[in-house]
LUMBA-958914 format. One record per residue (C-alpha): residue number from 1; residue in three letters; x, y, z. Coordinates in steps of 0.1 Angstrom, whole numbers, plus 2048, in hexadecimal, padded with zeros to 3 digits. Layout:
- NUM  Ala  X  Y  Z
...
This chain:
- 1  Unk  EAB  E60  61B
- 2  Unk  E8E  E5B  602
- 3  Unk  E86  E38  5F6
- 4  Unk  E9A  E2C  5D8
- 5  Unk  E8A  E1B  5BA
- 6  Unk  E9D  DFE  5AB
- 7  Unk  E98  DE3  590
- 8  Unk  E9A  DBE  596
- 9  Unk  E90  D9C  588
- 10  Unk  E74  D8A  59B
- 11  Unk  E60  D6A  59A
- 12  Unk  E3B  D74  59C
- 13  Unk  E2E  D52  5A6
- 14  Unk  E3D  D30  5B1
- 15  Unk  E53  D22  597
- 16  Unk  E4F  D40  580
- 17  Unk  E69  D4F  569
- 18  Unk  E7A  D6F  575
- 19  Unk  E6B  D8F  567
- 20  Unk  E77  DB3  56A
- 21  Unk  E67  DC8  585
- 22  Unk  E6D  DEA  595
- 23  Unk  E68  DEF  5BA
- 24  Unk  E70  E06  5D7
- 25  Unk  E8B  DFC  5EF
- 26  Unk  E7A  E10  60B
- 27  Unk  E89  E2A  622
- 28  Unk  EAD  E25  62B
- 29  Unk  EAF  E20  651
- 30  Unk  ECC  E2D  666
- 31  Unk  EDE  E0B  666
- 32  Unk  ED7  E01  642
- 33  Unk  EEB  E03  622
- 34  Unk  EE3  E00  5FD
- 35  Unk  EF9  DEB  5E6
- 36  Unk  EFC  DF0  5C1
- 37  Unk  EFD  DCC  5B6
- 38  Unk  F1A  DC3  59F
- 39  Unk  F18  D9D  5A1
- 40  Unk  F00  D84  5B1
- 41  Unk  F05  D5E  5B3
- 42  Unk  EE9  D45  5AE
- 43  Unk  EE4  D2C  5CA
- 44  Unk  ECD  D0E  5C9
- 45  Unk  EBA  D1F  5E5
- 46  Unk  EB0  D3A  5CC
- 47  Unk  E9F  D1E  5B8
- 48  Unk  E8E  D11  5D8
- 49  Unk  E81  D33  5E0
- 50  Unk  E74  D3A  5BD
- 51  Unk  E62  D18  5BE
- 52  Unk  E56  D1D  5E2
- 53  Unk  E65  CFC  5EC
- 54  Unk  E67  D06  610
- 55  Unk  E45  D17  612
- 56  Unk  E53  D39  61C
- 57  Unk  E56  D4B  5FB
- 58  Unk  E44  D6D  5F5
- 59  Unk  E3D  D7A  5D2
- 60  Unk  E49  D8D  5BF
- 61  Unk  E69  D7D  5C9
- 62  Unk  E8B  D8C  5BF
- 63  Unk  EA5  D70  5C5
- 64  Unk  ECA  D74  5CC
- 65  Unk  EDD  D72  5ED
- 66  Unk  F01  D6F  5E1
- 67  Unk  F05  D95  5DA
- 68  Unk  F24  DA8  5D2
- 69  Unk  F23  DCD  5CC
- 70  Unk  F2D  DF0  5D7
- 71  Unk  F1B  E04  5F2
- 72  Unk  F09  E21  5E3
- 73  Unk  EF6  E2E  602
- 74  Unk  EFB  E2C  627
- 75  Unk  EE4  E34  644
- 76  Unk  EEF  E4E  65D
- 77  Unk  EF6  E34  677
- 78  Unk  F0F  E21  662
- 79  Unk  F33  E29  66A
- 80  Unk  F47  E0A  661
- 81  Unk  F3E  E0B  63C
- 82  Unk  F42  E25  621
- 83  Unk  F33  E2D  600
- 84  Unk  F48  E1B  5E5
- 85  Unk  F52  DFD  5FB
- 86  Unk  F50  DDC  5EA
- 87  Unk  F3B  DC5  600
- 88  Unk  F2A  DA3  600
- 89  Unk  F07  D9A  60C
- 90  Unk  EFC  D76  613
- 91  Unk  EDD  D64  61F
- 92  Unk  ED5  D7D  63B
- 93  Unk  ECF  DA2  635
- 94  Unk  EC9  DAA  65A
- 95  Unk  EC7  D9E  67E
- 96  Unk  EB4  DA7  69D
- 97  Unk  ED5  DB2  6AE
- 98  Unk  EC4  DAC  6D0
- 99  Unk  EC3  D86  6D6
- 100  Unk  EDD  D71  6E7
- 101  Unk  EEA  D64  6C6
- 102  Unk  EEF  D87  6B8
- 103  Unk  F00  D93  6D7
- 104  Unk  F17  D75  6D7
- 105  Unk  F22  D79  6B3
- 106  Unk  F0C  D5D  6A5
- 107  Unk  EF5  D73  691
- 108  Unk  EF0  D58  678
- 109  Unk  EDD  D45  693
- 110  Unk  EC6  D62  69B
- 111  Unk  EA2  D57  69A
- 112  Unk  E97  D78  68C
- 113  Unk  EB2  D7B  671
- 114  Unk  EA4  D89  651
- 115  Unk  EAC  D74  632
- 116  Unk  EB6  D88  613
- 117  Unk  E9C  D77  5FD
- 118  Unk  E7F  D70  616
- 119  Unk  E68  D8E  618
- 120  Unk  E85  DA3  60A
- 121  Unk  E90  DA9  5E6
- 122  Unk  EB2  D99  5DF
- 123  Unk  ECF  D9F  5C8
- 124  Unk  EC1  D97  5A5
- 125  Unk  EBD  DBD  5A3
- 126  Unk  ED0  DDE  59E
- 127  Unk  ED0  DE5  5C3
- 128  Unk  EC9  DD3  5E4
- 129  Unk  EC4  DE0  607
- 130  Unk  ED2  DD0  626
- 131  Unk  EDC  DD7  64A
- 132  Unk  EFF  DE3  64C
- 133  Unk  F09  DC8  665
- 134  Unk  EFE  DAC  64D
- 135  Unk  F17  DB4  632
- 136  Unk  F3D  DAE  631
- 137  Unk  F58  DC2  61F
- 138  Unk  F69  DAF  603
- 139  Unk  F8F  DAF  60A
- 140  Unk  FAA  DB5  5F1
- 141  Unk  FB3  D96  5DE
- 142  Unk  F90  D89  5DA
- 143  Unk  F83  D8A  5B7
- 144  Unk  F61  D9C  5B7
- 145  Unk  F55  D8A  599
- 146  Unk  F57  D68  5AA
- 147  Unk  F52  D71  5CE
- 148  Unk  F2C  D6F  5CE
- 149  Unk  F29  D4A  5D6
- 150  Unk  F40  D4E  5F4
- 151  Unk  F24  D62  604
- 152  Unk  F0E  D42  606
- 153  Unk  F1F  D23  5FA
- 154  Unk  F41  D2D  607
- 155  Unk  F36  D37  62A
- 156  Unk  F20  D18  62C
- 157  Unk  F3E  D01  62A
- 158  Unk  F56  D18  63C
- 159  Unk  F40  D1D  65A
- 160  Unk  F42  CF9  667
- 161  Unk  F68  CFA  666
- 162  Unk  F66  D16  67F
- 163  Unk  F49  D0B  694
- 164  Unk  F54  CE7  698
- 165  Unk  F79  CEF  69C
- 166  Unk  F87  CDD  67E
- 167  Unk  FAD  CDC  681
- 168  Unk  FC8  CDA  667
- 169  Unk  FD1  CB7  672
- 170  Unk  FAE  CA9  66D
- 171  Unk  FA3  C91  652
- 172  Unk  F83  C9F  643
- 173  Unk  F6D  C90  628
- 174  Unk  F55  CA4  612
- 175  Unk  F36  C93  604
- 176  Unk  F2D  CA2  5E2
- 177  Unk  F44  CB7  5CD
- 178  Unk  F2D  CD1  5BF
- 179  Unk  F27  CF6  5C6
- 180  Unk  F2B  CF1  5EB
- 181  Unk  F43  CD4  5EB
- 182  Unk  F5E  CE2  5D4
- 183  Unk  F61  D00  5EB
- 184  Unk  F62  CE9  609
- 185  Unk  F7F  CD6  5FA
- 186  Unk  F92  CF6  5F2
- 187  Unk  F8D  D05  615
- 188  Unk  F96  CE4  627
- 189  Unk  FB5  CDE  612
- 190  Unk  FC2  D02  618
- 191  Unk  FBA  CFD  63D
- 192  Unk  FD3  CE0  63D
- 193  Unk  FBB  CC3  641
- 194  Unk  FBE  CA1  630
- 195  Unk  FA0  CA3  619
- 196  Unk  F8C  C87  609
- 197  Unk  F71  C8E  5EF
- 198  Unk  F53  C77  5EB
- 199  Unk  F44  C79  5C8
- 200  Unk  F32  C63  5B0
- 201  Unk  F3F  C76  592
- 202  Unk  F5F  C6B  580
- 203  Unk  F65  C8E  573
- 204  Unk  F63  C9D  596
- 205  Unk  F7C  C83  5A4
- 206  Unk  F97  C94  58F
- 207  Unk  F8A  CB7  596
- 208  Unk  F89  CB0  5BB
- 209  Unk  FAE  CAB  5BA
- 210  Unk  FB3  CCC  5A9
- 211  Unk  F9F  CDC  5C6
- 212  Unk  FB7  CCD  5DF
- 213  Unk  FA8  CAB  5E8
- 214  Unk  FC2  C92  5F3
- 215  Unk  FAB  C74  5EC
- 216  Unk  F8A  C6C  5DA
- 217  Unk  F71  C51  5E1
- 218  Unk  F54  C46  5CB
- 219  Unk  F34  C4E  5DF
- 220  Unk  F22  C31  5CD
- 221  Unk  F3D  C17  5D7
- 222  Unk  F31  C07  5F7
- 223  Unk  F50  BF2  5FA
- 224  Unk  F67  C11  5F8
- 225  Unk  F53  C23  612
- 226  Unk  F54  C05  629
- 227  Unk  F7A  C04  625
- 228  Unk  F7B  C28  631
- 229  Unk  F6D  C1F  653
- 230  Unk  F7A  C34  670
- 231  Unk  F8D  C4B  658
- 232  Unk  F7F  C6E  65D
- 233  Unk  F7E  C88  679
- 234  Unk  F63  C9B  666
- 235  Unk  F4B  C94  64A
- 236  Unk  F3B  CB2  639
- 237  Unk  F1C  CA9  624
- 238  Unk  F14  CC2  609
- 239  Unk  EF9  CAE  5F7
- 240  Unk  ED4  CB2  5F7
- 241  Unk  ECB  C8E  5F0
- 242  Unk  EC6  C70  607
- 243  Unk  EE4  C59  60B
- 244  Unk  EEC  C3B  621
- 245  Unk  EF6  C51  63E
- 246  Unk  EFE  C33  655
- 247  Unk  F18  C29  63C
- 248  Unk  F28  C4B  63D
- 249  Unk  F26  C4D  663
- 250  Unk  F3C  C2D  663
- 251  Unk  F58  C41  653
- 252  Unk  F5B  C58  671
- 253  Unk  F75  C53  68A
- 254  Unk  F6A  C50  6AF
- 255  Unk  F5F  C73  6BA
- 256  Unk  F5C  C7D  695
- 257  Unk  F41  C95  689
- 258  Unk  F2B  C95  66B
- 259  Unk  F1F  CB7  661
- 260  Unk  F02  CBD  649
- 261  Unk  F03  CDD  635
- 262  Unk  EEF  CD0  617
- 263  Unk  EC9  CD2  61D
- 264  Unk  EBD  CAF  618
- 265  Unk  E98  CAF  61F
- 266  Unk  E95  C89  627
- 267  Unk  E97  C7E  64B
- 268  Unk  EB8  C70  656
- 269  Unk  EB7  C4A  65B
- 270  Unk  ED3  C45  674
- 271  Unk  EDB  C28  68B
- 272  Unk  EE3  C35  6AF
- 273  Unk  EFC  C1A  6BA
- 274  Unk  F19  C26  6A3
- 275  Unk  F13  C49  6B1
- 276  Unk  F13  C3D  6D5
- 277  Unk  F30  C25  6D3
- 278  Unk  F46  C3D  6C0
- 279  Unk  F3A  C5D  6D1
- 280  Unk  F34  C6A  6AE
- 281  Unk  F21  C8A  6A7
- 282  Unk  F07  C93  68D
- 283  Unk  F04  CB9  687
- 284  Unk  EF7  CD3  670
- 285  Unk  F05  CF5  666
- 286  Unk  EF7  D14  656
- 287  Unk  F07  D33  647
- 288  Unk  F1F  D46  65E
- 289  Unk  F1E  D67  671
- 290  Unk  F2C  D86  661
- 291  Unk  F4C  D82  675
- 292  Unk  F51  D5E  668
- 293  Unk  F49  D6B  645
- 294  Unk  F65  D84  648
- 295  Unk  F7C  D69  655
- 296  Unk  F73  D54  636
- 297  Unk  F7A  D70  61E
- 298  Unk  F9B  D78  62E
- 299  Unk  FA4  D53  62C
- 300  Unk  F99  D51  607
- 301  Unk  FAE  D70  5FF
- 302  Unk  FCD  D62  610
- 303  Unk  FCA  D40  5FF
- 304  Unk  FBC  D4C  5DE
- 305  Unk  F9C  D37  5E2
- 306  Unk  F80  D3F  5CA
- 307  Unk  F62  D2B  5BD
- 308  Unk  F61  D1F  59A
- 309  Unk  F46  D33  589
- 310  Unk  F34  D37  568
- 311  Unk  F28  D5B  562
- 312  Unk  F08  D66  552
- 313  Unk  EFB  D89  54C
- 314  Unk  EDF  D94  565
- 315  Unk  EC8  D98  547
- 316  Unk  ECD  D72  540
- 317  Unk  EC3  D68  563
- 318  Unk  EA7  D50  557
- 319  Unk  EC0  D3D  542
- 320  Unk  ED9  D3C  55F
- 321  Unk  EBD  D30  577
- 322  Unk  EB4  D14  55E
- 323  Unk  ED9  D0B  55C
- 324  Unk  EDB  D07  582
- 325  Unk  EB9  CF5  583
- 326  Unk  EC7  CDB  56A
- 327  Unk  EE6  CD5  57F
- 328  Unk  EFE  CE0  564
- 329  Unk  F14  CFA  574
- 330  Unk  F39  CF4  57C
- 331  Unk  F36  CFE  598
- 332  Unk  F23  D1E  59F
- 333  Unk  F11  D38  58A
- 334  Unk  F15  D5E  58E
- 335  Unk  F00  D79  57E
- 336  Unk  F12  D99  574
- 337  Unk  F02  DBB  574
- 338  Unk  F14  DCB  557
């Protein structure tokens, strides 16, 4: 199949505004598909990539890794997907399919996994190309207009529930009730857990209850945190700022686990003795495999879980990016291609 030309919005330099560009998607390989983008969420990682915060950005850079759309082309080796299927694409657009992680179903841990917006044009565009085994079909009951953030934010908080074996009888606390945290509360509540939300925002204390939180704690109140000692089986940190992690570790029960899904760049200052004496665990978690993404979407459909989003037109992507940069969204932003 000949290469297809598409239009997108790209940053041409670090920190630059998004500008219209046209580019070739390249030849469609046997196991690839092309998605006509209908919606694409904006993640804080898109800002980090535009700004080259991680030193891996390549320009022109077309952001967007929370893609929802319909398949418009399939390679001859693709047999489980059809033209017209509604699918989602997240952080990864392909895997090596040969390493131990890929063979064991942990493709998200593949060292050669290809990120959707690193050396590859993402979803701020009319079309995006991806390996067929990196996308997931959107099930009935999931609203396409709000599903984009599930492809990154949603799977980021759902994956540790699966990987660390969170049970319906566990007490779980979520640190930070934002784009990630509000979905974590929704998933955990529907899972059956007793959920506590840590937030410094008075407004979000009330909103956390509407998401399913059973309790809220002021993350600035050291005394309240101290009184929560030995309370939680799991802590899920969604923030990207430095906190007093030793104080939070004290709220874990013996054998409890603290999971970082927010990318704080500061080193963790942790005392070892509370970990040793309580056999507590500190862990991290990334986006999930396609199989876990499918599980998440089925769970979201069954329990009518969706992110709260604000929608912008794709043509207003620069305004939408500024909105995210200023921390104004409640709670995610989605661009619509219409």
